[in-house]
N, C-alpha and C positions, 0 to 999 in steps of 0.2 A: 361440647359436650356429649360422651360416648354413652352407650347404650350397655350395658353390663347388666351378665347374669351370673349369681354368686349360687357357686354346688354347696351344696346342705353342709359336708363335712366341715367348710370351707367355715359357714357360719356356724358351727359347733365349736371349731377351733377360737376362732374369733374371743368368745368367750371367756377363754383363757387367756387371752394375751398373744405376743409375739406379734410376728410379719403378717399372720392371719387378720388379727384386730387392725391394725395398719392402711392394712388394703382393703380392708370391709369400709374402716373410718372413710377412707377417701373417695373408694365408689361412691357410697352415700352422701357424702359431701361437697361433691364435686360434678359428678355422673347420675343419671338416669339409671336405678337399680328397679330388676324386672323380678317379676315373681309370680310362676304357675300355682297355680292350687293341686297339681300334685309334688309341688316340692312343699307349698305349705307344709301338706299332709306329711311327707318324709319328715321332714321337720320335728312333727307333732310326734311320731313314733321312735322318732332318735332319740327323744327323751328317755323313751323307758328301755332304752338301752343304755342310758347315762348311770341309772338308778343302780347299775353293776362295777361301775368305773370310777364314782364319786361319792364322795359323804353324803347322805340322804339331804342334809341339812343345806347343803350347798344347791340341790336340785333345785330350789325356787329362784332363787337367783340365777342361776346358770340361765333358767325357763324368762324367766322375768325380761333376760337381756336379749336375747334375741327374738320374744314376740317385741320388744320394742324394735326393734331391727327387721322386722317384719314388714312394721306399721308404717314404715318410709314407704316399701317398696312400690314400684307398684306394680298390683294386681291382677293378671288376668286369667282366664279361661285358656286352655289350650292342649286340644285333641293331639296325642302320639303319633304322628304321621310319617318321622324320621326311624330310619330302624338302620343305625351304623355302628352301632358301640359293638363291642365282645360285650358288654352287661346292658341286657336287654334295660335294666333300672334306669340306667343313666341316659337312655334315648328322650324323656322327657323333657330335660335338660338342651337337649338339640334341639327338639321340637321347638322348644322357647325361642331360643338363638331365632332360627330359622323365622317363627311368629312377628317378631320382634325388630328383626334385620340386625342382632346385636355382636355392636364389635368387640367384647370380649366376656368368654366365658371364663372366671377362677375358678378354680378346683387346681386338688391335688394329686386328681383319680387316674390313675397308671395308663385306664384303658382311653379316657377321653384325650388326655395328653397325646396318645398315639396316632390319633388321627389327622392326618396331614391336611394339612390347607386347600389342596387340589380336589381330596376327596369330598370337604366340608363344601369349597365353592360349586364341584356338579352337582351335590346336592340342596344349591339355593342356601347356603349357610355362610354368612359373611365374616362371620367370628373368629376371632384370633384366640385358642385356648390357651391359657398360663398359667402359670403359677404364681399364689401370690407374690411373692417376690418379684417375677417376672414382671408381671402389671406396675408394679409397685416402680420398678425400672424402667417401664415404658411410658407413663403420665409423668414422668418427674422431669 
């Protein structure tokens, strides 16, 4: 059983279906998924942005689905220790990966995907950073 961290954008995308949903379902069904307090807060703030992109009557449905997913994750508090990403907001994902010794970080974020395995290992992060599609290929 792998330890998995999922980027908030993948979780949000999963609410709309497709490969992100398939990857999230497989991660929660077959593996241990971890969520930090800062990622949970990020998910909450994303709801505000959604109001501009989807009809207002759909927002509660999407929120409910995302909160349902979050309830099944192992939630832990992690200080931001790692500063590797070009986007400082992504460092909480890397810090969580380091803390739980995650096998995978599922993301579509180009800044995170551009980090080499050598740099990650040098900073004590054993994770493979992959897209939802690659995650599905690896675990199949």
